[in-house]
N, C-alpha and C positions, 0 to 999 in steps of 0.2 A: 543420463546427465547428472552431474553432481548438483548438490543442493545450492552451492554458491553460484553456479552458472544459471540455474533456474531462478534463483533470487534476483540476480542482476538483470535477467531477461524480463521478469515480471516488473521489476522496479523501473526499467527503461520504458516499458509499455505504459505504465501508470504515469510516468513523467510526460510522455508524448500526449496522452489523453488529457492530462491536466493542462498542458500548454495549449491544446486545441480549445478547451472550454474557457480558459481565461482569456484567450484571444477574442472569442465570440462575445464573452460577457463584457469585456472592456472596450469593444470596438465602438469608439465614440464618434461623434459627429452627427451631422444632419444631411438630409437630401431634400430637394424640392419635390413636394408631392403635387402641388397645383397652385393656381393663383388663390390668394385669400379673397374673400368677398369684401367689397368696398361699398359702404352705404353712403358716405358723405366725404367730400374733400373741401377744405377751406384754406384760404391763404392766411397765414399767421403774420408774416413779415414780407415786405416787398424787396428789401435789399439788406442782407443777403436773402434770397428767396427761400422761404420756409413754408411748408404746407402741413396741415394736420389731416390725417386719414382716420376715419371711423369705420369699423366693419367687424367681421367675424371670421374665425378659422376653425377647422375641425381637427387638425393634427396636433403638433407640439407647440409651435410658436410662429411668429410672423417676422419676416425680414423685409425691409424696404431698400430698394436701390433706385437710382435715378440717372437720367442722362439728358443732355441738351443737344439738340441738333437744329440749327437755324433758330426759328422762333417757336419751336415745339419742344416742350418739356415732357419727357416720358417717365412715369413712375411705375415701378413694378412692386406689388405687394405679394410676396411668396408665402405660401403655407408650407412650413418645414416639418419633416418627420424625422424623429431620432432613428439612427441606424443601429440595428442590433437588439432593439427591445422586443421585437416580435409582435407588438401590438399594432393592429391596423388603425387607421384614422377613424375616429368616432363618428357616430351619426349626430351626436349633440355638438353644438358649437360653443365657442367662447368668444367674447367680444374683445376688441382691442382698440386702443387710441394711441397712435404713434405719430411723431413728427419727423419729417424728412427735410433736410436743408440741401438745396440744390447748389447754392453758392451765389456769388455776385454775378449779376447778368448785365449784358449790354442793354442800355435803355431801349424800350420798345414794348410792343403788345405781344403777349405770348398765349399759346394754347397749351393746356395741360391735359395729357391723356394718361389715364390710369389703367393698367393691365390691358394693353391692346392685343387684339387677336391677329391672326395672319393677314386679315384684310385692313388692319390699322384702326378698326373700330374699337374704342375703349369701353371698359366697364363703366367708367365715369369720365366725363369731359368737362373741363372748365375753360371757357373761352373768355378772352378779353382781360387776362391778367396783365397789369401794367407794371413794368420794372422802370422806376424813375432814374434819372441821372443822379449820381451820388455827388453831393457838393464836396469840393476839395478846398482846402485852406490855401490862401495865398501866402507865400513866404514873406517874412518881414524884410523891408528894404534895409540894405546895409549902407551906412554912410560912406560917401566918397571922400577920400583924403586929398 
């Protein structure tokens, strides 16, 4: 083989290897590792419904999501792990304090379940949350001609 062919072959292999390593190194994003621990839940505002969660996590960060079905509000606190860093979730934990806004609710009494398992039993349950009726303004009367 000529030198130029060997050189381009080696250069091509180096380029392929470099592309593989940079893809792994820069593979961003997160994945759900497990539920984050929730120590306390409290209502911050009743319309729009806002709740504060206090707890701890072992991986990278916490993400909150919520849903409403009937008179049940379900909140999920996920412990997220970075993809591609190769580090396992630690044994030590970090604490978090995050707020989640569910939105404006139909007036009534709600039950809040945080991190439910397959049987519907939550890590924390808050019963008797009252969503009041939102007062609406009456439009001004227009004079009749």
